[in-house]
C-alpha positions in Angstrom: -14.2 17.4 8.7 -12.2 18.2 5.6 -8.5 19.0 5.5 -6.9 20.3 2.4 -3.2 19.8 1.7 -2.1 22.1 -1.0 1.2 23.1 -2.7 2.8 23.2 -6.1 3.6 20.1 -8.0 6.6 18.3 -6.4 6.2 20.0 -3.0 5.5 16.8 -1.1 1.6 16.8 -0.9 1.4 13.0 -1.6 4.0 12.2 1.0 2.0 14.3 3.5 -1.3 12.6 2.8 0.4 9.1 2.9 1.9 10.0 6.2 -1.4 11.2 7.5 -3.1 8.0 6.4 -0.4 5.7 7.9 -0.5 7.7 11.1 -4.3 7.5 11.4 -4.2 3.7 11.4 -3.0 3.5 15.0 -5.9 5.6 16.4 -8.7 4.8 13.9 -11.7 2.9 15.1 -13.2 2.5 11.6 -11.9 1.9 8.1 -9.6 4.1 6.1 -10.0 4.6 2.3 -7.2 6.0 0.1 -8.4 7.1 -3.4 -5.9 8.1 -6.1 -5.4 7.6 -9.8 -2.1 5.6 -9.8 -0.8 2.4 -8.2 2.5 4.1 -7.6 2.0 4.6 -3.9 0.2 1.4 -3.1 3.0 -0.1 -1.2 3.7 3.1 0.8 0.4 2.7 2.6 -0.1 0.3 5.5 -2.1 -2.8 4.7 -5.0 -1.7 6.9 -5.8 1.1 4.5 -8.2 0.2 1.6 -6.3 1.5 -1.5 -8.4 2.4 -4.5 -6.9 3.4 -7.9 -9.8 5.1 -9.8 -8.0 4.4 -13.1 -9.2 0.8 -12.7 -12.8 2.0 -12.8 -12.6 4.5 -15.7 -13.7 7.5 -13.5 -14.0 10.4 -15.9 -15.2 13.8 -14.7 -16.3 15.5 -11.6 -19.7 13.8 -11.5 -18.2 10.4 -11.9 -15.7 11.1 -9.1 -18.5 12.4 -6.9 -20.5 9.2 -7.4 -17.3 7.0 -7.0 -16.5 8.6 -3.6 -20.1 8.2 -2.4 -20.0 4.6 -3.5 -16.7 3.9 -1.7 -18.1 5.4 1.4 -21.4 3.6 1.1 -19.5 0.3 1.1 -19.5 0.3 4.9 -20.9 2.3 7.8 -17.7 2.0 9.7 -15.6 4.2 7.5 -13.7 6.8 9.4 -11.1 8.3 7.1 -11.1 9.1 3.4 -7.9 10.3 1.7 -8.1 11.7 -1.9 -4.8 12.4 -3.6 -5.0 14.6 -6.6 -8.7 15.5 -6.7 -8.5 17.9 -9.7 -6.3 15.5 -11.7 -8.7 12.7 -11.1 -11.8 14.8 -12.0 -10.0 16.3 -15.1 -11.0 19.8 -14.0 -9.3 22.9 -12.7 -9.6 23.3 -9.0 -11.4 26.6 -9.3 -14.3 24.9 -11.0 -14.8 22.2 -8.4 -17.0 24.0 -5.7 -19.8 21.5 -6.2 -17.5 18.5 -5.5 -16.1 20.1 -2.3 -19.7 20.9 -1.2 -20.7 17.3 -1.7 -17.7 16.0 0.1 -18.4 18.3 3.0 -22.0 17.2 3.3 -21.1 13.5 3.1 -18.2 13.9 5.6 -20.5 15.7 8.1 -23.3 13.2 7.6 -21.1 10.1 8.1 -18.7 11.7 10.6 -15.7 11.2 8.2 -12.3 12.8 8.4 -11.5 13.6 4.8 -8.1 14.7 3.5 -7.7 16.1 0.0 -4.5 17.1 -1.9 -4.7 20.1 -4.3 -1.9 21.2 -6.6 -1.7 24.9 -6.1 -0.1 27.5 -3.9 -2.1 28.3 -0.8 -2.7 31.9 -2.0 -4.2 30.5 -5.2 -6.6 28.1 -3.5 -10.2 29.0 -4.4 -12.3 30.7 -1.6 -14.6 27.6 -1.2 -11.5 25.5 -0.4 -9.6 27.9 1.9 -11.8 27.1 4.9 -10.5 23.6 4.9 -6.8 24.5 5.4 
């Protein structure tokens, strides 16, 4: 399952994804992973959530992000939630050009029965067709 949280810059997407992550801790049976490109929100997340700042690993580009996400998930078979804040910013691409990444995330999420949340900086009406099905 993939859930996209979209909105323009400054509309509260990060707060929503942090709230979703913190709320999932109480019901999750597996591990939770929060992937972003800043340490700014590290202390806003509950300690049960594995926080990963991709800037510590020099993740550059969509392919590198794709491999990084797969590697984080492969770290354990008991992962249940993955939260990705600012996917286009991390990949260094425009959202409209990221269909391949969303396809990969969907396949991995389905295969491993993951609940994946992704923030995208754009109005809902501007969301690419491949991502609208995840609203």
